[in-house]
N, C-alpha and C positions, 0 to 999 in steps of 0.2 A: 337264024331268030332276031330280032331286032332288037337295040340294046332294054328299051323298057320287058318285051319276054326273056331276055337272059338277066336281068335284075328282078323279074317277078321268080323265074326256076330258084336264084341264089337261095331269094328269101323263104320261098317254100322246103329247098334242102335243110335251111338252118333250122327253121322254124322244125323240122321230124326230129331234126337234131338234138333242138333244146327238149320239146318232149319226151325223147327216150330216156334222157340224160336225168331229167327229171322222176320219170316213174322210176328210173334207176336207183336213183339217189331214194324215192320214198321206197323199194324192195328196202335195200341197205338198211333203213329206220324201221322196217317194219321188224327186220331180223332181228334187226337187236335188243330191240325191245322184245319180241317175243325171249329172245334167251334169255333177259333181264328178267322174265318173270319164272324158268325152271330156277328152283330153290335147291340147297344143298337141303340133304337133310340126317339125322342121328337116329339111326338103327341100335338099340340097345340090347337086341338079340346078335349083332354079326360080332362074336366072339370067335377067336382063333382055337382051335382046341389041339392048338402041336405046342402053346408056349411055352420053350424050354428057357427055364433061369440058370445061367452057370454061376461056378460058385465066386466068388467076390475079395477082392485081394485089398480090401481098402473102401472102393467107394462104393455106392447103391445106387440102381439107376430108379427111380421111380418110376409112376404111372405116366407114359406116353400116349400124348394126343394128336389130335390134327385139328386148325382150325383157320376159321377164313380170315381173309385178310382182315373182315372185321373183328376177327374175336371170336367167332361164333363154334363149339366144339361141333364136328360131323365125322362121318363116317361113310356118306353118302358124296362122293365126289361128283363136281363137273367136266366132261374132258375140256383139256385148254383154260383152266384158272388156276391161280398160284394159290397157292395154301402155305399154312405154317407148319411144320411140326417139331413139338417140342417135348425136353422131359427136365427134371429136373435131378441134377445127382448129388447126393448126400456124401464129403470123404469122411470113412471114421479113421482115414489114419492119413499122413501126410504121403503127397505123391509128385514124383517130379516127371517134368516135359510129358505134360500132360495133351490128349487130346481127347475130340469126342469124335464120335463115328454114328452114322443111318446106313441105312439099304433097304430097300424093294424086292420082292420077289413073287414070285408066282404060286398058287396053294401047292403046285407040286415042288416047289423049292427053286426055281431057276431065277436066280440075282438079274434084275433089270436093269439096278442105276444104287446108285450109293456116292456116302459124300463124307468126306474127315472134315473138321470142325476148321482144321489145318493144315498146307500142304508136305510141312514136312517139319524136322524135330525144331528147327531153330524159329519157328511160327509157332510153335507149342506155347500153353503155359509151364513155363519153366518150373515151377514151383506151386505146391497148392498144400495148404495149412491142414492141420486136423481139423477137423467141425466144419470145414467150409462150406458152405451151398452155391451151386454154381448152376442156373440157369442157362438151358442149351435149347435153340430154334435153329431148325434147316427153314428155310422159303424153296417153295418147288413149284415148277409147274405138271401140272396132271396131262403128261402127254401119254398117256394109255388106254385103250379103247375099252368098252365093259368090261366090266369083269368083278369079278372078287382078288385084291393082294394082300400080302403080307407086311410090316414092316419090322426090321430089327434098330436097337439100339444100341450101344456101345461105347466103351471108355477106356484109353489105351496111353500106356504111362512106361517109362524107362525103370526094368531092373537088373543089376548087373551088366549092364552096358547097349541093352536091348530092349526093341519096344516089344510089349509084351499086351495080351487083355487084364483090365483091372478087373474089369464085369461090363458082361454082355445079357443081353434079354432079346432071345430068336422069338419071331412070329408072335411077337407081343399086344402088336395092333392089328386088324384087320379092316381092310376099306372097302368098299363098293365104288366101279365108278356108274352111274346110272346111264339106262339105255337112251340111245340116240335115235331120232328120229330120222329114215333116210339116211342111213350108214352106210357108207360104200366100202368103208376100212375092213380090213380084216386081218387076221395074228394080234399081237397083243400092242407094239409103240403105234402111236398116234405121231404121222409121217405129212399129215394135211395134202392128201395128193389130190391132185388136177387132173383130173381124166379128161380127155380128147379123143372123140369118134369120128371120122371125117369117111 
């Protein structure tokens, strides 16, 4: 090949590469726009039939709810997005070394995930006075595959030198992860699999 032919070949390869990159960028933008069009929902009929109210030893947990990052109350969630799980607690008597908790489980009772508001006693609220109201919120990413799930809420404190449950509400919230088009993932947890078949 002559020098001019070499340069023409290089230009042609570069042109193809640029076109391919532009097409990929356009496809990615279109995919992002399509995702943005999908909205969460609030289904008033999605109520867990198995809610359990445990005895209170001072605090009382109000009605928990799930919100989008923008503050909309929802129970139809989009896989991969971030949400806020919040509830209010009224302390009818003083409590010591207080932590709050939440968990997510399947409708058959299998625990999938959970969190405390503090990692240990030393990071807990050391004293909560009577008539105090505390708003609790957990940020979480919905890394679950489509289906229905339940959530729990709990308050923990110190009694006779040991941590105990001051109040707990089980299966208090139900939410549905909405169906995904062309979903390849199975089971419960979303791990962003990327299969390669050669």
